[in-house]
Backbone as CSV, one residue per row, in Angstrom:
resi,resn,N_x,N_y,N_z,CA_x,CA_y,CA_z,C_x,C_y,C_z
1,UNK,177.956,0.378,77.615,179.006,0.677,77.183,179.114,2.293,77.028
2,UNK,180.072,2.581,78.031,179.871,4.239,77.900,180.208,5.153,76.622
3,UNK,179.573,6.114,76.329,179.947,6.619,74.984,181.061,7.470,74.815
4,UNK,181.881,7.424,73.808,182.774,8.391,74.033,182.667,9.437,73.154
5,UNK,183.099,10.616,73.965,182.881,11.920,73.287,184.339,12.463,72.838
6,UNK,184.461,12.831,71.689,185.763,13.256,70.970,186.062,14.535,71.415
7,UNK,187.552,14.572,71.799,187.978,15.997,72.377,187.724,17.090,71.447
8,UNK,187.399,18.241,71.972,186.858,19.306,70.859,188.224,20.338,71.065
9,UNK,188.284,20.817,70.062,189.593,21.868,69.739,189.209,23.003,70.378
10,UNK,190.478,23.493,71.183,190.163,24.861,72.239,191.058,25.732,71.480
11,UNK,190.354,26.869,70.803,191.310,27.739,70.228,192.312,28.637,71.185
12,UNK,193.557,28.709,70.990,194.389,29.343,71.884,194.275,31.030,71.626
13,UNK,194.676,31.823,72.798,194.551,33.157,72.825,194.919,33.839,71.480
14,UNK,196.028,33.180,70.776,196.533,34.011,69.678,195.619,33.781,68.672
15,UNK,194.962,32.500,68.418,194.204,32.276,67.434,193.053,33.207,67.395
16,UNK,192.205,33.250,68.596,191.198,33.994,68.975,191.417,35.762,68.544
17,UNK,192.893,36.063,68.918,193.076,37.417,68.729,193.215,37.695,66.963
18,UNK,194.152,36.759,66.644,194.306,36.699,65.085,193.009,36.251,64.219
19,UNK,192.068,35.745,64.383,190.819,35.665,63.712,190.065,37.205,63.962
20,UNK,190.112,37.604,65.060,189.506,39.256,65.367,190.104,40.067,64.579
21,UNK,191.720,39.915,64.341,192.212,41.028,63.755,192.039,40.877,62.201
22,UNK,191.980,39.575,61.626,191.818,39.306,60.126,190.497,39.934,59.857
23,UNK,189.303,39.575,60.731,187.894,39.956,60.477,187.609,41.648,60.332
24,UNK,188.636,42.243,60.966,188.257,43.674,61.220,189.359,44.437,59.960
25,UNK,190.494,43.519,59.615,191.300,44.493,58.753,191.459,43.947,57.204
26,UNK,190.983,42.494,57.267,190.944,41.785,55.623,192.180,41.002,55.710
27,UNK,193.393,41.394,55.924,194.584,40.574,55.757,195.483,41.253,56.997
28,UNK,194.938,41.315,58.313,195.859,41.574,59.570,196.003,42.882,59.521
29,UNK,195.870,43.683,58.201,196.303,45.195,58.276,197.604,45.538,58.943
30,UNK,197.214,47.091,59.747,198.603,47.258,60.415,198.684,46.468,61.756
31,UNK,197.957,45.614,61.937,198.141,44.909,63.277,198.630,43.564,62.869
32,UNK,199.413,43.384,61.865,200.004,42.156,61.584,201.306,41.728,62.452
33,UNK,202.028,42.858,62.689,203.284,42.675,63.613,202.908,42.136,65.133
34,UNK,201.562,42.824,65.475,201.260,42.226,66.905,200.621,40.888,67.053
35,UNK,199.975,40.542,65.858,199.567,38.836,65.652,200.967,38.085,65.717
36,UNK,201.703,38.745,65.001,203.081,37.633,64.685,203.661,37.609,65.926
37,UNK,203.890,38.600,66.636,204.726,38.538,67.887,203.883,37.580,69.043
38,UNK,202.439,37.773,68.995,201.797,36.684,69.628,201.954,35.199,69.342
39,UNK,201.618,35.253,68.056,201.851,33.877,67.508,203.100,33.059,67.941
40,UNK,204.197,33.921,67.575,205.596,33.204,67.819,205.760,33.214,69.385
41,UNK,205.614,33.991,70.235,205.345,33.816,71.454,204.649,32.669,72.170
42,UNK,203.481,32.172,71.516,202.909,31.101,72.143,202.994,30.011,71.211
43,UNK,204.092,29.921,70.392,204.331,28.477,69.583,203.028,28.061,68.912
44,UNK,202.662,29.014,68.181,201.155,28.741,67.644,201.948,28.925,65.837
45,UNK,202.205,27.446,65.375,202.697,27.647,64.295,201.668,27.741,62.895
46,UNK,200.223,27.664,63.174,199.487,27.785,62.144,199.244,29.448,62.202
47,UNK,199.265,30.188,63.036,199.037,31.369,62.966,200.293,31.974,62.356
48,UNK,201.573,31.795,62.998,202.915,32.269,62.240,202.745,31.835,60.691
49,UNK,202.561,30.950,60.256,202.132,30.738,58.782,201.399,31.335,57.882
50,UNK,200.014,31.663,58.593,199.130,32.753,58.158,199.447,33.974,57.809
51,UNK,200.049,34.571,58.875,200.701,36.085,58.848,201.802,35.949,57.775
52,UNK,202.892,35.225,57.827,204.037,35.039,57.177,203.611,34.814,55.783
53,UNK,202.605,34.138,55.164,202.039,34.046,53.917,201.911,35.471,52.987
54,UNK,201.243,36.440,54.156,201.110,37.802,53.724,202.342,38.837,53.675
55,UNK,203.209,38.227,54.465,204.444,39.357,54.852,205.736,38.180,55.177
56,UNK,206.208,37.705,53.763,206.908,36.587,53.877,208.455,37.050,54.260
57,UNK,208.654,38.052,54.273,209.995,38.673,54.878,210.232,38.869,56.086
58,UNK,209.105,38.908,56.555,208.825,39.232,58.170,209.735,38.271,58.876
59,UNK,209.921,36.801,58.519,210.856,35.870,59.255,212.151,36.249,59.441
60,UNK,212.636,37.044,58.328,214.026,37.471,58.486,214.286,38.542,59.212
61,UNK,213.347,39.773,59.065,213.704,41.180,59.329,213.165,41.258,60.961
62,UNK,213.864,42.464,61.498,213.716,42.765,62.780,212.064,43.633,62.809
63,UNK,211.254,42.711,62.800,209.918,43.273,62.573,209.359,43.876,63.427
64,UNK,210.003,43.697,64.822,209.285,44.589,65.722,209.812,45.988,65.866
65,UNK,210.381,46.377,65.098,211.038,47.818,64.813,209.690,48.633,64.448
66,UNK,208.934,47.880,63.702,207.714,48.785,63.293,206.489,48.780,64.386
67,UNK,207.049,48.413,65.643,205.937,48.470,66.534,205.979,49.756,67.510
68,UNK,204.964,50.085,68.276,204.978,50.879,69.417,205.354,50.545,70.533
69,UNK,206.137,51.240,71.476,206.441,50.401,72.614,205.191,50.207,73.445
70,UNK,204.077,50.799,73.446,202.835,50.382,74.161,202.220,48.963,73.672
71,UNK,202.353,48.811,72.464,202.021,47.639,71.779,202.927,46.555,72.480
72,UNK,204.387,46.718,72.422,205.169,45.607,73.230,204.792,45.379,74.407
73,UNK,204.925,46.579,75.372,204.722,46.523,76.866,203.516,45.761,77.397
74,UNK,202.203,45.776,76.322,201.105,45.072,76.498,201.313,43.834,76.524
75,UNK,202.211,43.044,75.908,202.339,41.804,75.508,203.534,41.093,76.347
76,UNK,204.422,41.966,76.666,205.593,41.453,77.345,206.261,42.338,78.443
77,UNK,206.566,41.799,79.691,207.019,42.746,80.663,208.522,43.023,80.368
78,UNK,209.064,42.397,79.502,210.569,42.587,79.052,210.515,43.183,77.622
79,UNK,209.314,44.123,77.335,209.113,44.592,76.173,210.393,45.200,75.458
80,UNK,211.187,45.907,76.298,212.174,46.782,75.552,213.498,45.745,75.078
81,UNK,213.636,44.707,75.391,214.430,43.536,74.907,213.989,43.145,73.364
82,UNK,212.623,43.387,73.021,212.054,43.213,71.772,211.504,44.135,70.882
83,UNK,212.059,45.304,71.267,211.892,46.428,70.436,212.736,46.599,69.219
84,UNK,213.710,45.444,68.936,213.979,45.415,67.470,214.642,43.989,67.395
85,UNK,213.688,43.094,67.358,214.024,41.816,67.458,213.702,41.002,66.132
86,UNK,214.063,39.918,65.802,213.519,38.941,64.992,212.618,37.908,65.817
87,UNK,211.896,37.303,64.637,210.924,36.109,64.950,211.789,34.995,65.702
88,UNK,213.074,34.714,65.202,213.861,33.489,66.032,214.156,34.033,67.334
89,UNK,214.602,35.342,67.408,214.969,35.675,68.869,213.722,35.655,69.866
90,UNK,212.572,36.025,69.337,211.378,36.156,70.345,211.058,34.577,70.514
91,UNK,211.390,33.753,69.607,210.870,32.331,69.667,211.773,31.611,70.691
92,UNK,213.062,32.107,70.625,214.053,31.439,71.535,213.837,31.812,73.011
93,UNK,213.596,32.983,73.306,213.325,33.661,74.622,212.230,33.047,75.354
94,UNK,211.041,32.712,74.433,210.007,32.086,74.595,209.841,30.559,74.620
95,UNK,210.806,30.161,74.634,211.039,28.512,74.257,209.931,28.041,73.184
96,UNK,209.813,28.731,72.128,208.676,28.258,71.016,209.498,27.404,70.044
97,UNK,209.723,26.082,70.573,210.467,25.198,69.986,210.115,24.951,68.337
98,UNK,208.887,24.840,68.289,208.342,24.303,66.684,208.571,25.749,66.040
99,UNK,208.351,26.824,66.194,208.719,27.979,65.555,210.073,28.149,65.296
100,UNK,211.101,27.784,66.150,212.271,27.880,65.938,212.820,27.149,64.902
101,UNK,212.332,25.683,64.908,212.514,24.781,64.215,212.228,25.181,62.566
102,UNK,210.949,25.715,62.566,210.481,26.233,61.259,211.201,27.321,60.579
103,UNK,211.554,28.452,61.580,212.365,29.558,60.977,213.563,28.945,60.560
104,UNK,214.553,27.995,61.256,215.770,27.375,60.573,215.408,26.818,59.292
105,UNK,214.587,26.050,59.327,214.427,25.156,58.263,214.241,25.971,56.985
106,UNK,213.676,27.286,57.140,213.396,28.197,55.853,214.522,29.380,55.907
107,UNK,215.751,29.002,56.217,216.726,29.798,55.930,216.992,30.993,56.845
108,UNK,216.419,31.150,57.924,216.546,32.361,58.942,218.140,32.214,59.270
109,UNK,218.555,33.443,59.720,219.683,33.535,60.400,219.841,33.571,61.575
110,UNK,220.400,32.516,62.333,220.671,32.338,63.619,221.471,33.453,64.266
111,UNK,222.507,34.057,63.547,223.580,34.840,64.122,222.917,36.345,63.876
112,UNK,221.456,36.653,63.543,221.150,38.105,63.662,221.194,38.783,65.069
113,UNK,222.102,39.913,65.148,221.954,40.451,66.308,220.805,41.209,66.840
114,UNK,220.342,41.216,67.879,219.134,41.906,68.267,219.599,42.622,69.362
115,UNK,218.651,42.665,70.647,219.012,43.550,72.013,220.179,43.288,72.677
116,UNK,220.979,44.487,72.838,222.205,44.215,73.413,223.131,43.403,72.777
117,UNK,223.423,43.407,71.529,224.268,42.678,70.667,224.007,40.962,70.993
118,UNK,222.922,40.707,71.549,222.570,39.247,71.584,221.948,38.688,70.514
119,UNK,222.469,37.438,70.131,221.603,36.342,69.174,220.734,35.412,69.770
120,UNK,219.838,34.644,68.941,218.875,33.875,69.758,219.656,32.983,70.577
121,UNK,220.608,32.462,70.581,221.497,31.425,71.343,221.459,31.988,72.795
122,UNK,221.517,33.037,72.652,221.877,33.875,74.020,220.764,34.089,75.252
123,UNK,219.600,34.078,74.431,218.250,34.158,75.041,217.600,33.156,75.320
124,UNK,217.671,32.073,75.310,217.116,30.626,75.206,216.297,30.493,76.548
125,UNK,214.964,30.704,76.613,214.137,30.883,77.933,214.087,31.669,78.692
126,UNK,214.465,32.870,78.202,214.604,33.843,79.296,213.246,34.560,79.670
127,UNK,212.362,34.354,78.894,211.137,34.923,79.036,210.146,33.496,79.874
128,UNK,210.127,32.439,79.078,209.309,31.507,79.323,210.388,30.229,79.267
129,UNK,210.503,29.353,80.410,211.541,28.483,80.399,211.021,26.885,80.622
130,UNK,211.240,26.247,79.678,210.744,24.736,79.661,212.054,23.880,79.326
131,UNK,212.383,23.123,80.157,213.583,22.485,80.135,213.664,21.638,79.024
132,UNK,212.793,20.711,78.475,213.015,20.083,77.429,213.145,20.752,76.162
133,UNK,212.119,21.854,75.879,212.243,22.640,74.874,213.323,23.659,74.674
134,UNK,213.901,24.113,75.724,215.355,24.729,75.660,216.270,24.072,75.295
135,UNK,216.433,22.681,75.760,217.343,21.985,75.302,217.518,21.489,73.866
136,UNK,216.095,21.339,73.263,215.856,21.355,72.011,216.260,22.399,70.971
137,UNK,215.962,23.710,71.446,216.164,24.929,70.879,217.806,25.229,70.825
138,UNK,218.649,24.688,72.108,219.973,24.924,71.829,220.544,23.854,70.795
139,UNK,220.136,22.706,70.752,220.502,21.889,69.580,220.393,22.633,68.096
140,UNK,219.347,22.864,67.980,218.822,23.327,66.784,219.540,24.571,66.450
141,UNK,219.620,25.598,67.230,220.640,26.726,67.069,222.169,26.396,66.803
142,UNK,222.417,25.337,67.297,224.114,24.909,67.152,224.312,24.018,65.795
143,UNK,223.178,23.432,65.368,223.438,22.701,64.293,223.933,23.591,62.964
144,UNK,224.734,22.642,62.079,225.398,23.560,61.175,224.138,24.066,60.290
145,UNK,224.409,24.990,59.331,223.657,25.840,58.493,223.560,24.847,57.240
146,UNK,222.519,25.007,56.569,222.084,23.931,55.415,221.574,24.875,54.274
147,UNK,221.837,24.320,53.164,221.273,25.274,52.053,219.834,25.139,51.941
148,UNK,218.968,26.201,51.506,217.649,26.269,51.547,217.071,25.366,50.609
149,UNK,215.754,24.909,50.983,214.852,24.266,50.160,214.827,24.720,48.786
150,UNK,214.672,23.642,47.843,214.346,24.133,46.223,213.078,25.231,46.071
151,UNK,213.376,26.214,45.269,212.118,26.938,44.995,211.022,25.980,44.299
152,UNK,210.013,26.599,44.354,208.820,25.897,43.713,208.917,26.041,41.997
153,UNK,208.325,25.184,41.225,208.406,25.123,39.965,208.374,26.585,39.399
154,UNK,209.128,26.943,38.486,208.940,28.361,37.698,207.394,28.335,36.715
155,UNK,206.954,29.281,36.705,205.853,29.612,35.947,206.433,30.256,34.807
156,UNK,206.277,29.389,33.433,206.673,30.159,32.302,205.768,30.617,31.188
157,UNK,206.116,31.535,30.706,205.325,32.348,29.324,206.331,32.608,28.247
158,UNK,205.929,32.046,27.158,206.754,32.300,25.851,206.116,33.032,24.889
159,UNK,206.972,34.083,24.292,206.692,35.031,23.451,207.515,35.144,22.044
160,UNK,207.000,35.603,21.094,207.647,35.461,19.627,207.483,37.164,18.942
161,UNK,208.257,37.400,18.587,208.380,38.825,17.728,209.252,38.665,16.361
162,UNK,208.961,39.848,15.694,209.878,40.090,14.404,210.318,41.261,14.548
163,UNK,211.449,41.303,13.837,212.309,42.750,13.951,212.843,42.868,12.256
164,UNK,212.626,44.114,11.611,213.164,44.291,10.501,214.430,44.936,10.383
165,UNK,215.327,44.483,9.959,216.989,45.276,10.029,217.254,45.426,8.698
166,UNK,217.358,46.809,8.315,217.906,47.241,6.908,219.623,46.746,6.999
167,UNK,220.137,46.395,5.956,221.281,46.270,5.601,221.826,46.462,4.329
168,UNK,222.833,46.723,3.898,223.427,46.944,2.404,223.999,45.670,2.064
169,UNK,223.710,45.356,0.725,224.124,44.238,0.091,224.845,44.934,-1.482
170,UNK,225.755,44.317,-1.833,226.334,44.733,-3.160,226.179,43.616,-4.174
171,UNK,225.580,44.189,-5.446,225.379,43.270,-6.671,226.473,43.709,-7.789
172,UNK,227.036,42.650,-8.396,228.056,42.838,-9.424,227.122,43.455,-10.751
173,UNK,227.369,44.389,-11.314,226.744,44.957,-12.328,227.924,45.215,-13.834
174,UNK,227.125,45.423,-14.744,228.174,45.873,-15.925,228.289,47.403,-15.975
175,UNK,229.601,47.839,-16.296,229.975,49.012,-16.268,229.305,49.584,-17.587
176,UNK,228.354,50.474,-17.646,227.792,50.952,-19.085,228.997,51.711,-19.895
177,UNK,229.859,52.322,-19.531,230.956,52.728,-20.099,231.844,51.702,-20.530
178,UNK,231.791,50.646,-20.073,232.839,49.594,-20.540,232.271,48.432,-20.382
179,UNK,231.412,47.833,-21.171,230.583,46.771,-20.956,231.719,45.462,-21.014
180,UNK,232.567,45.532,-21.580,233.489,44.378,-21.526,234.518,44.298,-20.565
181,UNK,234.364,45.412,-19.747,235.654,45.361,-18.583,235.087,44.949,-17.421
182,UNK,235.675,45.183,-16.057,235.345,44.527,-15.054,233.882,45.124,-14.371
183,UNK,233.274,44.100,-14.006,231.842,44.535,-13.336,232.092,45.681,-12.317
184,UNK,231.086,46.348,-12.254,230.838,47.264,-11.026,230.145,46.674,-9.887
185,UNK,230.335,47.380,-8.702,229.786,46.963,-7.534,228.685,47.559,-7.238
186,UNK,227.380,47.352,-7.231,226.480,48.295,-6.938,225.419,47.979,-5.597
187,UNK,225.633,48.988,-4.560,224.940,49.010,-3.300,223.409,49.052,-3.438
188,UNK,222.630,48.048,-2.720,221.217,48.248,-2.547,220.841,47.963,-1.128
189,UNK,219.842,48.497,-0.745,219.335,48.227,0.685,218.189,47.041,0.691
190,UNK,218.577,46.238,1.653,217.418,45.069,1.706,216.798,45.141,3.293
191,UNK,215.829,44.623,3.444,215.353,44.293,4.763,215.225,42.956,5.142
192,UNK,215.930,42.645,6.197,216.208,41.299,6.673,215.236,41.037,8.032
193,UNK,214.313,40.030,7.789,213.276,39.880,9.133,213.826,38.895,10.182
194,UNK,214.058,39.240,11.109,214.697,38.237,12.441,213.573,37.982,13.322
195,UNK,213.660,36.583,13.693,212.838,36.018,14.556,213.355,36.059,16.022
196,UNK,212.825,36.692,16.741,212.910,36.888,18.424,212.084,36.348,19.209
197,UNK,212.627,35.009,20.119,211.761,34.239,20.899,212.518,34.544,22.210
198,UNK,211.567,34.748,23.215,211.840,34.649,24.684,210.904,33.874,25.521
199,UNK,211.477,33.667,26.880,210.693,32.778,27.868,210.678,33.776,29.190
200,UNK,209.560,34.125,29.512,209.262,34.819,30.759,209.330,33.683,31.890
201,UNK,210.155,33.728,32.887,210.119,32.699,34.047,209.787,33.522,35.405
202,UNK,208.777,33.173,36.073,208.586,33.597,37.412,208.457,32.416,38.590
203,UNK,209.144,32.525,39.743,209.317,31.489,40.446,209.098,32.231,41.920
204,UNK,208.687,31.310,42.742,208.335,31.877,44.215,209.157,31.006,45.283
205,UNK,209.684,31.509,46.275,209.977,30.778,47.361,209.936,31.610,48.683
206,UNK,208.665,31.381,49.040,208.077,32.519,50.271,209.087,32.641,51.268
207,UNK,209.786,31.701,51.716,210.569,31.990,52.985,211.755,32.384,52.897
208,UNK,212.489,32.749,51.621,213.734,33.014,51.551,214.013,34.681,51.574
209,UNK,214.802,35.122,52.146,215.066,36.631,52.433,215.207,37.251,51.250
210,UNK,214.857,38.799,50.947,215.292,39.371,50.203,216.723,39.384,49.534
211,UNK,216.839,39.760,48.108,217.875,39.627,47.653,218.891,38.261,47.767
212,UNK,218.075,37.318,47.854,218.605,35.943,47.575,218.770,35.572,46.123
213,UNK,220.095,34.886,45.941,220.803,34.673,44.684,219.846,33.476,44.143
214,UNK,219.468,33.409,42.951,218.738,32.591,42.188,219.790,32.122,40.711
215,UNK,219.645,30.965,40.686,220.287,30.546,39.332,219.426,29.721,38.522
216,UNK,218.874,30.131,37.187,218.014,29.571,36.480,218.865,28.974,35.165
217,UNK,218.492,27.469,34.908,219.214,27.163,33.749,217.980,26.683,32.860
218,UNK,218.395,26.730,31.393,217.354,26.455,30.492,218.372,25.850,29.260
219,UNK,217.531,24.769,28.491,218.204,24.100,27.429,217.227,23.244,26.395
220,UNK,217.685,23.153,25.421,216.508,22.478,24.512,216.447,21.059,25.202
221,UNK,215.289,20.383,24.778,214.933,19.260,25.297,215.717,17.950,25.203
222,UNK,216.552,18.120,23.912,217.184,16.782,23.557,218.658,17.469,23.691
223,UNK,218.847,18.651,23.898,220.371,19.245,24.329,221.139,19.012,25.564
224,UNK,222.332,19.228,25.178,223.552,18.839,26.558,223.928,20.261,27.107
225,UNK,223.789,21.397,26.600,224.333,22.495,27.031,223.387,23.274,27.975
226,UNK,223.538,23.746,29.029,222.502,24.535,29.599,222.952,26.111,29.447
227,UNK,221.944,26.767,29.242,221.967,28.326,29.263,221.925,28.774,30.674
228,UNK,222.626,29.529,31.404,222.656,29.831,32.812,222.421,31.269,32.752
229,UNK,221.358,31.705,33.661,220.985,33.378,34.275,221.018,33.012,35.547
230,UNK,221.685,34.157,36.341,221.749,34.318,37.624,220.869,35.858,37.989
231,UNK,220.454,35.782,39.190,219.630,36.986,39.359,219.320,37.077,40.930
232,UNK,219.049,38.046,41.304,218.535,38.209,42.853,217.030,38.423,42.817
233,UNK,216.275,38.697,41.472,215.011,38.731,41.457,214.153,37.487,41.294
234,UNK,212.689,37.597,41.533,212.245,36.276,41.382,211.316,36.312,40.114
235,UNK,211.679,37.064,39.183,211.409,37.238,37.622,212.531,37.388,36.578
236,UNK,212.556,36.516,35.919,213.755,36.743,34.634,213.054,36.433,33.465
237,UNK,213.633,37.204,32.253,213.201,36.983,30.911,214.609,36.482,30.200
238,UNK,214.470,35.259,29.679,215.459,34.518,28.735,215.346,34.741,27.235
239,UNK,216.117,35.586,26.635,215.916,35.698,25.130,216.953,34.950,24.342
240,UNK,216.918,35.260,23.015,217.632,34.669,22.101,217.382,33.157,21.773
241,UNK,216.212,32.806,21.990,215.654,31.500,21.992,215.254,31.195,20.277
242,UNK,215.263,29.844,19.998,214.903,29.411,18.612,213.174,29.209,18.851
243,UNK,212.506,29.773,17.673,210.932,29.419,17.673,210.689,27.971,17.306
244,UNK,209.367,27.568,17.674,209.244,25.908,17.715,210.013,25.160,18.194
245,UNK,210.425,25.305,19.319,211.438,24.502,20.209,210.969,24.395,21.527
246,UNK,211.143,23.226,21.845,210.683,22.816,23.375,212.204,23.137,24.382
247,UNK,211.977,23.567,25.425,213.150,23.558,26.396,212.387,23.353,27.804
248,UNK,213.593,22.874,28.528,213.468,22.508,29.824,214.137,23.648,30.637
249,UNK,213.364,23.883,31.704,213.897,25.123,32.613,213.909,24.406,34.267
250,UNK,214.914,24.852,34.809,215.178,24.739,36.635,215.588,25.812,36.895
251,UNK,215.402,25.873,38.332,215.915,27.183,39.087,216.109,26.801,40.497
252,UNK,217.219,27.311,41.158,217.378,27.024,42.347,217.987,28.163,42.985
253,UNK,218.179,28.204,44.527,218.572,29.225,45.231,219.767,28.959,46.051
254,UNK,220.224,30.319,46.645,221.456,30.037,47.369,221.383,30.622,48.775
255,UNK,222.193,30.199,49.798,222.416,31.199,50.976,223.835,30.791,51.609
256,UNK,224.129,31.087,52.725,225.376,31.091,53.017,226.042,29.796,53.050
257,UNK,225.109,28.828,53.190,225.835,27.168,53.449,225.889,26.700,51.558
258,UNK,225.403,27.372,50.611,225.500,26.672,49.504,224.127,26.880,48.756
259,UNK,224.332,26.209,47.672,222.878,26.200,46.440,222.110,25.216,46.908
260,UNK,220.873,25.247,46.705,219.949,24.346,47.158,219.832,23.238,45.818
261,UNK,218.985,22.113,45.901,218.750,21.421,44.773,218.027,22.252,43.585
262,UNK,218.091,21.801,42.487,217.044,22.495,41.593,215.758,21.970,41.816
263,UNK,214.825,23.232,41.205,213.513,22.798,41.164,213.072,21.495,40.144
264,UNK,211.783,21.163,40.213,211.382,20.050,39.328,211.198,20.647,38.041
265,UNK,211.914,20.014,36.902,211.792,20.474,35.258,210.319,20.867,35.093
266,UNK,210.366,21.830,34.311,209.283,22.450,33.542,209.529,22.638,32.251
267,UNK,208.740,22.080,31.207,208.874,22.153,29.699,208.065,23.508,29.417
268,UNK,208.765,24.152,28.333,208.104,25.031,27.720,208.316,25.164,26.097
269,UNK,207.226,25.121,25.308,207.560,25.362,23.732,207.372,26.798,23.284
270,UNK,208.181,27.152,22.681,208.330,28.550,21.912,207.248,28.356,20.621
271,UNK,206.751,29.671,20.323,205.644,29.529,19.217,206.552,29.309,17.821
272,UNK,205.478,28.966,16.885,206.204,28.709,15.559,206.398,29.839,14.889
273,UNK,207.450,30.082,14.408,207.651,31.523,13.561,207.419,31.243,12.283
274,UNK,207.574,32.482,11.577,207.278,32.493,9.594,207.930,31.700,9.164
275,UNK,209.478,31.757,9.840,210.559,31.078,9.181,211.413,30.211,10.114
276,UNK,211.907,29.114,9.659,212.869,28.272,10.558,214.197,28.907,10.904
277,UNK,214.668,28.807,11.902,216.215,29.375,12.101,217.139,29.126,10.900
278,UNK,217.945,30.097,10.525,218.932,29.803,9.575,218.387,30.309,8.224
279,UNK,217.007,30.624,7.953,216.515,31.120,6.793,216.393,32.438,6.754
280,UNK,216.921,33.325,7.978,217.124,34.922,7.784,218.124,34.914,6.689
281,UNK,217.644,35.994,5.901,218.682,36.316,4.658,218.329,35.818,3.454
282,UNK,217.350,34.898,3.380,216.968,34.121,2.275,215.384,34.499,1.985
283,UNK,214.553,33.762,2.327,213.123,34.327,2.307,212.848,35.638,3.122
284,UNK,213.614,35.875,3.859,213.142,37.154,4.848,213.764,38.435,4.276
285,UNK,214.803,38.314,3.137,215.112,39.515,2.577,214.238,39.949,1.528
286,UNK,213.886,41.283,1.613,212.944,41.895,0.752,213.889,43.283,0.232
287,UNK,213.822,43.124,-0.998,214.563,44.628,-1.656,213.534,45.669,-1.224
288,UNK,214.425,46.760,-0.545,213.917,47.945,-0.180,213.200,48.746,-1.337
289,UNK,211.798,49.092,-1.222,211.347,49.915,-2.597,212.221,51.266,-2.748
290,UNK,212.570,51.184,-4.162,213.314,52.348,-4.353,213.110,52.893,-5.797
291,UNK,212.595,54.468,-6.164,212.199,54.510,-7.446,213.381,54.848,-8.220
292,UNK,213.740,54.605,-9.823,214.952,54.860,-10.365,214.892,56.326,-10.681
293,UNK,216.064,56.943,-10.625,216.084,58.509,-10.670,216.387,58.674,-12.172
294,UNK,216.136,59.426,-12.881,216.388,59.950,-14.410,217.721,59.753,-14.578
295,UNK,218.735,60.027,-13.712,220.238,59.597,-14.194,220.378,58.431,-14.314
296,UNK,219.816,57.651,-13.515,220.155,55.984,-13.511,219.453,55.425,-14.656
297,UNK,218.350,56.021,-15.366,217.529,55.509,-16.027,218.250,55.956,-17.444
298,UNK,218.672,57.077,-17.719,219.614,57.569,-18.648,220.729,56.641,-18.828
299,UNK,221.609,56.481,-17.824,222.845,55.602,-17.937,222.284,54.155,-18.360
300,UNK,221.261,53.722,-17.863,221.005,52.141,-18.399,220.483,52.272,-19.642
301,UNK,219.765,53.010,-20.217,219.537,53.309,-21.698,220.635,53.199,-22.518
302,UNK,221.743,54.255,-22.029,222.998,54.306,-22.868,223.680,53.142,-23.037
303,UNK,223.653,52.477,-21.849,224.496,50.869,-21.681,223.804,49.973,-22.739
304,UNK,222.379,50.059,-22.542,221.717,48.898,-23.389,221.820,49.512,-25.240
305,UNK,221.962,50.563,-25.528,222.372,51.046,-26.880,223.636,50.763,-27.465
306,UNK,224.467,50.801,-26.331,225.903,50.485,-26.726,226.132,48.993,-26.973
307,UNK,225.338,47.976,-26.073,225.260,46.688,-26.355,224.708,46.465,-27.557
308,UNK,223.954,46.944,-28.285,223.068,46.688,-29.236,223.852,46.933,-30.690
309,UNK,224.598,48.469,-30.353,225.393,48.401,-31.530,226.626,47.587,-31.679
310,UNK,227.140,46.959,-30.483,228.205,46.135,-30.565,227.552,44.608,-31.133
311,UNK,226.518,44.418,-30.733,225.957,43.438,-31.518,225.789,43.336,-32.892
312,UNK,225.291,44.327,-33.414,224.923,44.502,-34.648,226.337,44.504,-35.664
313,UNK,227.488,45.096,-35.134,228.693,45.003,-35.618,229.222,43.599,-35.962
314,UNK,229.058,42.847,-34.710,229.378,41.658,-34.928,228.446,40.510,-35.734
């Protein structure tokens, strides 16, 4: 019986060039645009993803604008058409159908204008033509836009702090000049300790473009109302939370087609505070230290003497 020999994987030209660039620069260095151009041109999805993990915004930008003319002319006879092009535009021109599909799945704009005010749909197969792939790319580019994929689970970190706030309170005291008359109001300063809890949320969505709109929502584990925060950053601090409380957090993203689904729920418990919510102003109030002035002492002693005389008469 003849021995069956497994097929060996033959590295593509783009893979070899990419590995050489990686070995010489660590993370593709200044050559990453060249490596990405070749990977997109050759429909090499593995290498495209490797480059974009280090440069996630590249799939949305006109990344070739940072390349020299000689770099483009070395890899394409029609280099002048790619002097200010997106990855989708290049993939469409070279019939790199797998790259086109992946880019569209990750929210790339199919209407981004490139050379001579053309979009990806206008240049299908202009550099490398494959009838089957060109037909597939045409369908992909004409399909309706879809919302982005949900971001990954947020990474949460809870903090607690305490703030001392001075405030004025008024006590009713006896009028030393008229002990039987209406009581006087005497002001004093007290310190109120307030508990401050906050949750820091960090979330990643490698392939969404810069300035993407995100929505975070947070609520107590048994609560019904969500606290909503919207931002264009991938980091958000949510304040005004209770100590010793478990919250659940989710995040979603938005593009021109609408909001994505929410990410998976993540739970976070805030630290235990020195006081439970609602106790501020009770145990937390400490009278500010203040020495009695001579005038206040004399007034107090006079009021005491008057009380004693009145008591002896009665």
